[in-house]
Structures are given as structure tokens and as C-alpha cells.
N, C-alpha and C positions, 0 to 999 in steps of 0.2 A: 621452140621458145627457150630462151636462156634459163638456166637454173636459178632458183632463189638463193639468197636475196638479190633483188635488183638495187644496186647502189649508185647514187649520183652525188658528186661533190658540187655544192652550189654556195652562193653568197646570199645573205639577207642583211642589207645594210653593210655594216663593218664586220659582221659575224660570219664565220665559216660554218656551214651546215651540211651534214650528211643525210641525204634522204635514203631511207632503206625500206623497201617494200618486200615483205616475206610471204606474200600469198594470202595473208589474213589481215595484216595491218600495214599502214604506212607509218613509219616512226622516224623521228628526227630529234637530235639534240641541238643545242645552240639557242638561237633567238626564239623567244616565245612571241605571242601575238596579243595585242590588246583585246579585251573582251569586246565582241561586236555590239554596237549600239542597236537598239530595237525601237526607235522612236516611231510611233504611229504604225507599227507593224512593218516598217521598211527594213530591208535586209542590206547589209554592207556589201558593196561591190568594189571598193577600192582596196589598195594594199594596206596592211596593218603596219604600224610602226614597231620597231624593235624595242623590246623591254628586257627585263632580266632574263638570264639564261634559264631554260627549263626543258622539259621533255614533252612531246606531243605524240599521241597515238590515235590514229584515225582508222576505223574499220574499212574493209574492202567495200562493203555496201554503201558507205558514206562518201566514196570518191565518185564525183560526177564527171569530171573531165580533167585532162591535162593538155594545156595549149602552150605554144611558143609564140610570144608576141614581141613586137618592137625589136626584133633582131636578136637580143640576148636575154629576154625575160621568160622565165618558166612560171606559168600560172597553174596552180592546182585548185580546182573548184571542188569544195566539199560541202556537205550538209551534215553537221554533227551536233550532238547535244552539249554545247559549251557550258551550260549552266546547271548540269546535273542530269542523271539518266531519265528522270521523269519529266524534264522540261522539253519544250519543243525544240527540235533541231534547228540550226541556224545556218544559213548560206554564208560561206566565206570564200574569198579569193586569196589564196596564199601565194604571195609574190616572191620569187627568188631570181637572182642574177646568175647567168651561166657563162662560163669561160670555154668549156669544151662542148661546142654545139653538136658535133657528131654523136658523142656519148649521150647528150641530152635528148636528141631525137630518138636514139635507140631505147633509152629508158622510158620515154613517153610511149613508144610503140609497145614495149613489153608490158608496161603497167596497164594501159588501156585494153590490150588484148585479154588480160587476165580479169580485170574488174568487170568486163562485159562478156565474160565467157558464158556461152549458152543464152545470151541475151542480145537482142538487136540493139545496136547503138544508134542514136539519132532517130528515134522513132517519130512517126507523124501521127498526130491524134486529131480526132474530131472532138471539140470541146463544147459542151452545152452548159450555159450559166443561167440559173434562175435569178434574175436581178432582185426578186422579192424574197429570196430565201435568206434564212438566218437574220431575220429582222431587217432585211435590206442590205446586209453587209457582204453578200456573196461576190458582188462586182469588185468591191474594195479588196477582199481576200485574194481574188484572182490577180488583180493588178499589182498589189503590193507584196504578196507573199508567193503565190504559186507560179506566176508567169516568170519571175526572175530565175527560179530554180530550173524550170524547163529550158530557158534560154542558156543558162550556164552549162547544162548538160548537152547542148547542141540539138535539142528536140524542136520540132516544128509542129504547127497546129493550125486548124481551121476553126474559127470561133463563131458561135451563134448564141445570142441572148434569146431565151424563150420569152414569148410575148403573151401567151394565153394557155389555158388548160389544154392538155393533150398536144401541145406544140412539139414537145420532145418525141412523142409517139409518132407524129406525122413525119418528123425528120428521120427517125429510125426506119420507118417503113420505106422511105424513098432514097435512103443513103446509098451512095456508091461505095459499098463496103471494101472494094479492092483498093481504095485510095488510102485506107487508114489501118493503123496497127491496133487501135482500140478506140472506144468511145468513152470519154470522161465526162462526169457530171459534177459541176460545182453547185451543190444544192443539198437538200435533205434527201430522204429516200424516195420522195414522190417522183422526181425526174427519172431516177433509175428505174422505178416501176414502169413508167411510160416507155422508156427506151427498150426495156426487156420485152414488153408486150408488143411494141412496134416491130422488133426483130423477129419475134415468134409468129407474127401475122403475115410476114412477107411470103410471096410465092416461092422464094428461094431460101426459106428458113433453114433448110438442111445445110446450107452453107453459112447463112448469116448468123446463126446462133453460135458459131465458132468465134465470132469477133469478140474479143475480151471487152469487159467494161471495167471502169475504174472510178471509185468514189473519191471526191475531194470534199471534205465536210464543210457545208455552207448552209445548213438548215438547223431547225430546232431538234430534229430527230435524225441521227446519223448512225443507224443501226449497223449497216455494213462496214462503215469505217471503224467503229468501235470493235466489231467482231474481228476485223483484220488486224488492228493495231493494239487492241486492249484498252483497259480503262484509263491508263495514263496518257495515251497518245491518240485516242479516237477522235478528238476534235482538233488535232494539230495538223494544220494544212501542210507544212513542210514535210512532216513525216509521211503523210499520205502521198504527196507528190514523189518523194523518194521511193516509196513502195511501188509506185506506178512506173517510174523510170527503170528501176532495178528488178521489177517483178517479172515472173513468168505466168503463163495462163494456168490457173488452177481450176479444175472442174468443180462446178457447184450445182446442186440440185435445184429444181424449180418445183413448186406445187401447182398442179392444175386445179383450178377452182371452177366448179359448174354451179350455176344458179339460174333457174328458169331455163331459157333458151340460150343464155350467155355462157361464155367460157373465157377465162383469162388466167394469167399466170402470176403467182405470188412468190416473193423471195424473202419476206420478212415475217409478218404475222397475219393470221386470220383470226380475228378476235370478236368476241361476243360478251356482253355484260360490262363489268367494270372497266376492263382494259379498252374496249371500244368506246365507252363513254369518255374516258380520260383522253383518248386519242382525238376523237371527233367533237366532243362536247366542250372543248377548251379553246376554241378558235379565238375567243375574245381575250384569252390570256397569253397570246403569242409574245406579247411584250416582255414576258417573264423568261423567255428562252426555254432551256431544258427544264428549269425549275417548275414549269407549269404542270408537267407530268407528275412529279412528286407531290406537289401541293394538292392537286385534284385527286390523285389516288388515295392519299391519306384521308381526305374528307369523305370519300365514298366508302372506304373501309370502315370508318367510324360509324357511318350511317347504317351499315349492314344491309344495304339494299340487295335484294336477290332478283333473279330473272328466271322465269319458268321456261323450260325447253325440253326437247327430246334430243338426246345425243347418242349416236351409234358410232362404234369404232372397231377396228380390227387390231387387237393388241399384239405386240411383239414382246415387250418387256415392261413390267409395271413396278418392279422393285428398284428403289433409288440406289441402293448399294450395288446391285448388279449393273445398273446403268453406269455408275461411276467406274466400275471395274472394266466394262466394255469400252468406255470412253478412253481410259488410260491405255488400254491395249491398242486401240486404234491410233491414239495420238503418238505412240512410240513406234509405229510402223514406218517404213521408208515412204517418203513422199512420192506420189504418182501425179504427174503433170497432165494437162489436158491433151497434149500431143502424144501421150502414151496410152490413152484410153479410147474406148469405143462406147458411145452412148446409144440409146435406142433410136435416135434421130439420125439416119444416114441414108445413103442412096437406096439401100434395100428396104428401109422403112421410113419414107419421107414425111410421114405424119405421126403425130402423137396420139396414141390410143389409150384411153383410161382403162386400166385393167379391171376396175370395179364399176364401170358403166356410167358414172356420173350421177347427178342428182335425180334424173328422171328414170333411172333404172331401178328395178326392185332389188332389195338387199338379198343376197344369196347366202343362206345359212352355211353352205359349204365353204364360204370364204372366211368363216369364223367371226362374223359380226356379233358384237355385244351391244344391246340397246338399253338405255336408261331414261326414265322420265322423272324429272325432278326440278328443283330450283337450284341455281348456282349463283355465286357471286361473279364468277367469270369463267369462261372456257376459251382457251387460246391455243391455236396450232401455230407452229413456227419452224423456221429453218435457220435462224441465227441465234447465237447465245445471248447477245446484247440486244435489247430493244431501244435503248438510249443510254446516256451516261447515268450510272448508278442504278440501272435496271437490267440485271442479268436474268431474264425470265427463264431461259432454256439452256442451262449450263452444260447439258450433255449433248448439245447440238453439234453436229459435224457437217462439213461442207457437202459431202457426197456419200452418205450412208444409205440413200434411197428410202428414208423413213421420215415421218413427221413427228416432231415433239408435240405432245398434247398435255396441256397444263389445266387443271380444274381446281378452282377454289369452291368447295361445296357450301351449301347453306349451313347455318349454325356454327360458323367459325368463331364468333364472339369478338368483342373489341380488343381484348388483350392479345388473343391469338392473332387477330388481324394486324395489330401493331408489330408483333414478332415476325409475322410473315413479310410485312412491308420492309422491315429492317433487313430481313434475310435476302430480299431480292437484290440488295447492293452487292452481295458476294455469291449469290446462287445457293446459299444454305437453306433457303426456304423449301427446297424440294424434300428435305428430310423432316419437315414439320408434319406431325400426325394429322393435321387438318388439310394438308395439300396432297393432291393426287397428280403425279407426274409420270408420264409413260411415253414409250416409243410405239407408234402405230403405223400400219400400212396406209390407212385412210380413215377419215371420219366424216360423219354427216351430222349437221346440227339444224334443227328446226325450231325457231323461236315460237313461243306460245303466247306471249303478251301481245297487246294491241299495237305497240309501236316501240321503237328504240333504235339503237345504233348497231350496225355491223361494219367492221372496218377490215379492209383487205389492204395491207401495206399502207395504212393511213388514208385510203380512199373510201369515201362514203358509198356503200353499196346497199341495195334494197333490203328491206326488212322481210326476208323470205328465206326458206331453207337453202342450204348450200352444202356442197360436198367437196372435200379436199383430198388429193393424193399426191404423193411425191413421184417425180420422174428424175432418174439419176443423171447427173452431169449435163444438164441441158444448156447451161451457159458456162462461161469461164470468166474469172475475175483475176486481175493482176495481183500477184502476191509474192513477196520475197520468201516467205517461210513454207508456202504450199499447204498451210493449215490455218485455222483460226487461232487467235491468241488463246492461251490456256485459260479455261474457264471452270475446270474442276480440279480439286486437290488430288494429289497422288493417293 
């Protein structure tokens, strides 16, 4: 490959423009471009008109494609945050005229080789859309926002609209995985939960679980998208699509959940008490979108309702300051991608075995179990830092540490403390509150004592019965640009 910078002289209208790509940015002086219009979520696909001279800098990750069209036109397709770093990225086609075509072809080749280094260009995806997700907006979000970005990047896809509960699971169980580079879900977290469990139930799960998944936020709860992109961009469709196009497969843990004779896998939350009530008891409030979680949680905290249970766990770390220190140490380590790791599901070990036996096995004291009988406001296990927008329940969560984050709000919290804790969940500061217990555990078992109530596994309604959870390292992979979740704890 030629050495940096890659430079090409082009025209934009009557203006001479020098395109310079230095391995980190595409930069050019000369004509600037009109701010793209975003009417009804539509993205601009035509050339922009020349305006006053300015300077433009576009990051490598934001460059989708470089094409030569109509004989002498060079088109650079980008998705960049034109309206500020916290705003949604916008698809643009930057149009230039070329006089030296051989140099333009070489520049195109050099730039594309670098912006897709270690990444397959023109990927082919299986796309599943829940047309009822996001208050019925998922289909529109795909057509108006996501699909044009994929097309601009030269990606292809096979599209299916889910029609009934567990449809996505059925598709994942029967999917010809060799045809696709990833499975994408335009939905909330429910369709992702179905896809993951469908892949894990296949007879060839030892191969199928390596197929990456990618979330495109289209529901009222988009925990994985927020965890990948952070609070600012978790519900931004263009940013999510950009992360899928330019991402690599990042290994992510799954939690094995056993209940009665059933076993399934969880990637978001396993919740009891307040959080489960908020998740499952607010179906009639879906018209509020993400706000339904905040409004419901606030009301239940003020009521100080408690839930009797027996909870057992194998603690690894229970001190919040030590958890923050461990988190920052891990966060600053070099990224390890899925193709550089070996998980417990391989040809030598083709089935997942729960180390601690599951819900029907007796607890072994030699494993270090701690058992408590009490009433709690909520008890939540999790593998993602964000549960939804404005709700960072598990700030020390890491994609592949092989542990479960366990959060307990005990009884006797009080209304004032409850309000402080609720406010703290916006930034993750709640874990330092004296009334909150937050820990890393190898596994936990919860047995409800009340006559009835809600238990939520990734937002799915599960029976009111004892359940056990343990983490399995790196069982799936998720497409990610950074190779880690967005920062969720302060230095």
C-alpha cells in the first residue's frame, strides 16, 4: 500500500479541492456542503451544493464507500455527526469531479483498503424486523434510515418481518448460517433474546454461536445498543448501522438460566421485584416509549413495596470501589476479538455444562455459596451496563469477564434514599449508595416466597418459581467498533 497521506486533486462545482486521507481522517479544504436535511427521518442521497469555503474532517470509521460514477464523478459516502458529537450521524454522498481518472482509481483503492482493514467489505446480513417494535416504528426506521446506509456501504441483506412470538427463534434455529456474516435485529431486546436462544438450541450450536449478532434500536428497551454506543447514541439508528458495517466480532458472555426443567440463555437482565414489575407490569404504558420505565420505577420506589425471597450467590467482589478499580484496569487492556479467543463451546466440548449444577442441584458449600432470607425491593442479575436509556443498572459490567453483576435494593431503603438511588441509576452512581448492594458473582439462585409476581428474563415473562443463573464466557459475539462497551464507570 502507498504511504500516507493519500492525496487526490478534484473539483466540486467551480472549486478546486484536495482530498487528503492520512489513515485516521479524510480532510479537505475548499467547498463545504450544505447541512443535510432530515425531513421525516429521510437521509440525503444527492450531491450537496457548494457554499462558502471551509474545512471538513471525516473519521476513518465514518467512511462507508468510495465509488466512481458517470465517468468522471467521485462519490464518497459517509455517515458522520454533522450537527454535533451527541447528535445522530447522518448519511451523505459527497460528490466531486475528477480529471485524472487513473489517480482517482488508485486513490479509491488505497482508501477503501485502509478503511476496511481487518473488516470484510460488502457484508451480507440476515435482517429481522419486528414491525410492532418501537411503538410500530421499526419498519419505518429500517426503510428511511438503516437501509440507505447499508446500501451506500455496498452491503446486501435478506429481510424478514417477524409475525408472531418466537418467530425470530424459529428462524435462528433453521437459518443457513453459512450464507450470512451476521444476524441483525431491528427491534428492542426481545428479538435478540429469541435469536440468541435459537442459535444456542441448534444441533450445530458449536458453529452457529460464532455467527455475530447486531442490534439496530427499534424498541422501547434497547439495552445492547446503549451498552455498545453509550447514552448519547444508544437509540440512534445510523450510529448502530455504522457500528455493524465497521465492527468486528466481540466475544460476549451469556448467562445460563435454569428454572424447573427448562433452560435458556440471557444476555440482558434476570430480574425479580421492582425491576421485573417495571419491565413486565407496564405493557399498557408502551405508548410512553422509554419513559414508561422511569415513571413506573419512580412510583414503585415511593411505595416502598418489598418482595420476600431466598437468594444465594457465590461472591467474587462486593466492594464498589474495588469493582471500579477492576473495571478501569480491564477497560484499559488491549482489545481481544472473538477470532482471537477460545470459549468453552468448541469441538472438544460441544455442549454447555453449568459448573454449579443448575436449579435442581443442591448447593455445594465448597463452592462458596452465601444464602440470605429476607425481603428486597429488587434483585437483578445482569450482563449489560445499560438496561435502557437513563438506566445504567450495572456500571461495572464487562462483555466477557465470565461473571454476573448482582444488584440488590434491600428493604428499609426509605423514600428519600429511594429517590437518590433512582437519580443515581442515570449515571451508575447508585452503586455507591449505602443502601445499595452491588457485587460480582459466579452464580446466584433466587427463590420467590410470595404467592405470585413477576420474574423477567431479558424482558420475557417467566414462571413464578426458583431460578439459577451463571455466566458462560464468550458464548456469542456482537459486532463492535471499539471491542468493548461504552465507558460506564468513572476513572
